N, C-alpha and C positions, 0 to 999 in steps of 0.2 A: 475588694480590690481598690487600692488607692490610685486614682487616675494620675497620669503623668503631669497634667496641668496643675493639679494641686501640689504635687511634689515640687514642680518648678516654682510655684508661688511661694510655698513654704521655704524653699532654698533661698529665693530672692529676699523674702522677709527676714530670714535669719541673718543673711549677710548685711542687710540694711540695718537691723537692730544692733548688730555687733559694731558696724562701722559708725552709725550715728551715735550710739551710746559711748563708744570710745572717743569719738570726736567731741561730744558734749562734755565728757569728763575732762579731757585734756584742755578744752577751751575754758571750762570752769576753773581748773587749777591755774591756767595762765592768766585768766581775768582777775582772780583773787590775788595772785602774786603781783601783777602789774598795778592793781588798785592799791594794794598795801604799800608798794614801792612809791606810788604817787603820794599817798598820805604821809609816808615817811619823809619824803622830800619836802612836802608842804610843812610838816611839823618842824623840820630842821630850819626852814626859812623863817617860820614864825618865832622859833626859839632864838635865832640869831637877831631878829628884829627886837625882841623883848630884851635880850641882853644889851643891845646897843642903847635902847631907851632907858633901861635902869642905870647903865653906866653914865649916861648923860645927866640923869636925875641926881645921882649921888655926887657927880662932879660939880653940879651947880649948888647943891645944898649941904654937902659934906656930912650928911646924916640921913637916916632912913625914915624918921617920922614924916608922915604925909605921903608915903609911897602908895598907900591904898587908893589915893585919888587917881593916879595914872594906871594902876593895875586894872581898874574896871574898863579902861579904854583899850587895853591890850588883849582882852579875851576875844577869841575868834569863833567860838561856837558855844551853844548853850550847855554842853556837857564838859566844858573846860573850866579848870580851877587853877589859879596862879598863887603860889606861895613864895615869899621872899624871906630869907634868913640872913642875919649879919654874919660877920666873920667868926663869931663864937658859936654859931648854930642856933641862935635864938630867933624864933619866928617873929618878924617885924611887920610882915604884910601878908594878908590872906583874904582873897576875894570872898570866901565864905565866912571869915571871921572866927572860925572854930578853934584854930590852933594858935592864935596870937598869944605871945608870952610863953609859949612852950618851946622846947628844944626839938630839933629835927629827929634826933635819935629816939625821942619819946613817942613821936607819932609815926615812926617807921619810914622816914624819908632818907633816901640814900642817892648818891651819884647825881647831885644837883649840877646845874650849869653855873660856872663861876661868873661873877660880875667883877670886872677889873677897871681900875682907874689909874692911869699913868703906870701901868705894869704891876700894880699892887691889887691883890684880891680883897675886895671890901665886903663880899657877901656871896650868896648863892640864891638862885631862884629855881623853883620846881614847877614846870607846866604839868598839870595833872588832867586826866580824863577819867570819867566813871567807867568801871569795868563790870558792874553788877556782880560782885562777889569774887573777883579775881585780883583785886588791888592789894597794895601793901599797906597803905594807910587806912585808918578808920575815922569815920565822921558822920554822925547822924544817920547811921544805917546804910551809908553808901560807901562802896569800895572804890579806891582811887589808884590809878596806875600812872607812874611818871611817863610822860610822853617822850618817845624816842629812846627809851631805855633799852639797851642791847644793840641799838644802831643797826638793825637788820629788818628787812621787810617781813620775814617770817615771824618776828617777835612783836610786830606792831599790833597794838591793841586798838580796835576800832570802837568808836563810840556808838551809841544806839542808832543814830541817824545814818552813819556810815555803814554799819552792819546791815541795816534795813535796805539801803541802796544796793549793796552787794548781793543780798538775798534776792532782791527783785531781778537783778541782772541774771542771776543763776536760774531763777524760775523761768525767765524768758527763754534762756538757752534750752532748758529741758522741754519747755512747751514747743519751741521751734523744732526740736528733735522729734517729739511725739507727732507733730503735724507732718514733718518730713517722712516719718515711718509710715503714717497712714496713707500719704500720697504715694509712697513707694509701693505699698501693698496694693493699692488700686491699680497703678500702672503695671506692677508685676503680674497681677492677675490677668490684665488685658493682654500683656505681651505673652504670657504663658499660653493663653487661649489662642493667640495669633500663631505662635510657633507650633503648637500641638495640633492645630486644625488640619494641616496637610498630613501629619502622621496618623491622625484619626481617619482621614480619607483613605490613606494607604491601608490601614487596618481593615476598613470596610471592604476595600477592593480585594484584599487577601481572603476575607470570608466569602466574598462572591466567587472568587476563583476556586476556593476549596469546595464550595457547594456545587461546582460544575458550570457556573455562569462565566464561560470563557470570553464572552463578548464585552464584559464590564471593563471600563477604563476609568482611571482616576483623573480628576480635573484639578491640577495644581499649577497655578500660574507663576509661581516664584521661579527666579532664575539662579537660585543658590544650590547648595548641595542637595537639599530636599527636592528641589525641582528636578535635578538630574536623577535623583532616586525615583521620582515619579515617572520620568521618561523611561528609565530602565525597567520599571515595573510594567508600564504599558507595552514596552517592547517584548518583555517576557510573556505577557498575556497574549500578545499577537502571535508569538512563536508557539505558545501552547495551543492556541486556537488552530493555527495552521497544522501543528503536529497531530492534533485530534482529528482534524478533517482528513489529513493524510492517512491516519490510522484507520479511520472508518472507510475511506476509499480503498485502502489496501485490503481490508477484510472483505469488502464487497467484491473487489477484483479477484482476490484469491478464491472466494467462494464461487464466482462466476467461472473462473478458469478451470477449477476442479470439477464443477458441476457438469460441464459439457462432456468430457471424456467418460466420467462416471455414468452419465446418462446413456451414452452410446454403449458402454460395456454392459450396463444393467439391461438395456433394451434388447441387445443381441442375445444375452444369456436367457432372458425371459422368453424370447422368441424360440430359442432352441428347446427350452423346457416345455413350452406349449405346443411344440411340433410345427410351428410356423416356419422356422429356419432349420436347416439341416446342419449338423456340426461339420461342415465341409471346410476346406482350406480357406475359402473366401471369408467366411464369417469368423473363423478362428484367427485369421490374419487381421481382421478388424479389431478384435479384442486385443491381440498382441500389439498392434499399432497404437491403440489408445492407452494401453498399459505403459508402453514405452514413453508416450507423451506425458503421462502422469509422473513417471519416474524422472524424466528430464525436468519437468516443471517443479517438482518438489526439490530436486537437486539444485536447480537455479535459485529457488527461494532460500534454500539453506545457505548456499554460497553468498548470496546477497546479504542475508542477515548477519552472517559471520563477518563479512567485510565491513558492513556499516557499523558494527559494534566493536571493530578493531580486534576481533578474535580469530581472524583468518590466518592460518599458519602457512608460511611460505617456505619452500625448500629451495633456496637459492644456490645456483651453481653457475660457473662461467659458461656463457652461451654464445655461440656464433649466430648473430641475429640474421645474417643473410641466409644461412642455411635453414634457420628456423622458419623464416618467411617463405622460402621455397617449398618446404614441406607443407605449409599451410595451403599454398596455391595449388599444390598437386592434389590436395583433398577436394578442391572446388573445381577442378578441371572438367569433370564429367558434367556437373550441373551447368557450368558456363557454356560448354559445347552444346548442350541440349537447347539453350536459349540463343546460341549464336553470339555470346559475349566473348571478348578477347581479354585475357588476363595478362598484365604486364608488370614487370618488376624493374625498378631503376635504383641502383645502389651506388653511392659514391665510393671512391677507392679509399683504402686504409681505414675502414670502419672497425672500431674496437669491439672486443668481446664485452658483454655486460653480465654482471652477476645478478641473475634474476631467477624467478621460479618459472621455468619454460612452460609448464602446464597452464599456469594462470595467464601468462602473456599470450599463449596460443588461444586460450579461451577468449581473450579480449579481441585479438585481431580477427579471429574466426567470426565472432559476432559482427564485427564491422564489415567483413567481406560478405557475410550472409545478408546483411542489410543492404549492401551495395548491389548485390545480385538481384535482390527483391525489387529494387526501385529503378534498375537500369533496364531500358527497353531492349528488345532483341537486336543484336548487332552492335550494341553500344560497348565501348571499351571500358575496362576497369583497371586502374593502375595503382601500384604500391611503390612509394619512393622512400628512400632512407638517406639521411645525411647528418653530419655532426654540426651543431651550432653552439657557439659560446654562450649566447643568451638571446632572448627575444622579448618582445612586448608581452607575450603570454607566459614565458618561463624564464626566470632570471638566473638560471644556472647553466653550466655547460651540459648539453644533453644530446641524445640521439633522437632525431625527429623522424617519426614514421607517419606518412600520410597515406590515406586510403581514399582515392578519388573515383567517383562514379559520374556517369553522364545521364542521370535520371532527371526527374521533373523538378528537383530542388525542394527545399523546405520553406514554407511561408515564414516571414519574419516573426509573426506572433507566436509561432510554435518553437522557435529556436531555444528560448529559455526553459522549455519543458521537455525537450527532446530526450533528456537523460533520466526523466522521472520513471518510476516503476509503473508498468502497465499503461504507459502513455502512448497513444497513437495519434499522429497528426490527422488521420482520417478515422474517427471512431466507428464509422460504418464498415471499415475494412474487415473482412472475415479472417479467422485464424489462419486459414490456408494461405492467405495473401499477406497478412501482417504479423503472424506469430503471436506470442503471448504478451509482447510489449516489455520483456525483461532484458533483451539482449544488450541494448545500449546502456541500461542501468548497471548491468553486471560488468560490461567492458569498462565503464568509468570507475567502478569500485576496484576492479583488478589493477588498473593503472595507478590509482591513488594508493593502493596498498604498497606499491613500489616507490612511493614518494614522487610519482609522476603526475602528469596532467593530460586530460583528454578534452578537446573542444572541437567545434565544428564551424565551418564557414560554408554558406550556401547561397546560390543565386537561382531564382526561379527560372525554369526552362533550360538551365545549363548544368545543373547537377550540384553535388555537395562534396566537400572534402573534410574528412575527419582526421584530426592530428593527434598523435600520441607523442608526448615528450617524456623520455625516460632519462633520469639524471645519470651522468657519468662521474662517479665518485672515485673509484679505483679501477680504471679500465685495464683489462688484460692486453696482451700484445695485439696489434692490429691484424686483421685478416687480409688475405689476398684480395685484390680488386676483382670485381666481376666484369 
């Protein structure tokens, strides 16, 4: 497997090579063009100066003999040769002396620079430079090119010194490009390692999580997108750890809750089989009671699981909420009278019907009432209130607010955030007969949330607790008569 750092380094190197190579090539072309243009302009200046000097010589002497004397002083480089011909084309001056007495067409000279005196052409001169095999004229094994012929920088022929200078400049450019590529490779490798280090840390973290080490957290200090990804990863790991702890706690709680009734049933049956107990109504009633408890517990767990996974099916119908709450209160009247508690209902006028699943809402409110009766001392009142609110701090939609208030001991603040957790008891030492299985409030919350509502609690120690149910009013039916 090719690591990401090497891929990034290779990508950076490829981009640098392409960019540096292209830049060096373009600079090479530009340098050569500008250098040749510079040589061309210099040659044109020298040519004009030579033409002026030859015109002045002929003007003073009215003849060409002796021109070789001034030609030697007009040469500007070691590879330069000057040839002068009269108006008939006869070579009368040559710094090399090879072509004297010959005609220009014989030695291949064309397009010379005219020499004029008083507007009359008295001859031509030819500034030549050695081309090492590319010239037009021949002389002692050396090829010669007329300087400035073609009058274009692209056709300028450089002498050996000029070409050597241009080659050195080009070599320097390519050397600088190579050094730049090497430096870019070094820094590219360092940057690739820097950018891939947090990714490698995240990869190690993923392997730890996959192997079951849910306590592992990645350490990334950057504040860019990778840093945000690391924070998200750590948050995910924390949620997984909490979920795993909840799962283990749930399994332990479920096993504990199921073990107790099964133990009672098994012990009673064993006692009957061993002759210790008689199969009388008392012991058979115990078995039936524990069986009913198991059935209810399994049903509660099933409903809770369906609600939490979003698979709970609701059969919604328009429902009179006042009448629904009255039916629920009637079911708790006997239990309330046995403890001496008074049940009260307070409903505002004009309450609308709600489209709900009445079975599930009855389940939620019944669990809240059962919890209120369990925690309200003898003689304490329990009240249910209902009113319509446009919105509140807890629920930002128009809703029907149902509150169940008790006058019990209240809930300690440190337990409020866990009160709706499965199998949670504010007092772990409380027995089943006093505290139930710890699923009632969790089920109530899920039933309300399945209706897009919200359930929350407010409590004050020594004064009691108030549980609030907010059910949204989306398409309310006609209002019911006031109570």
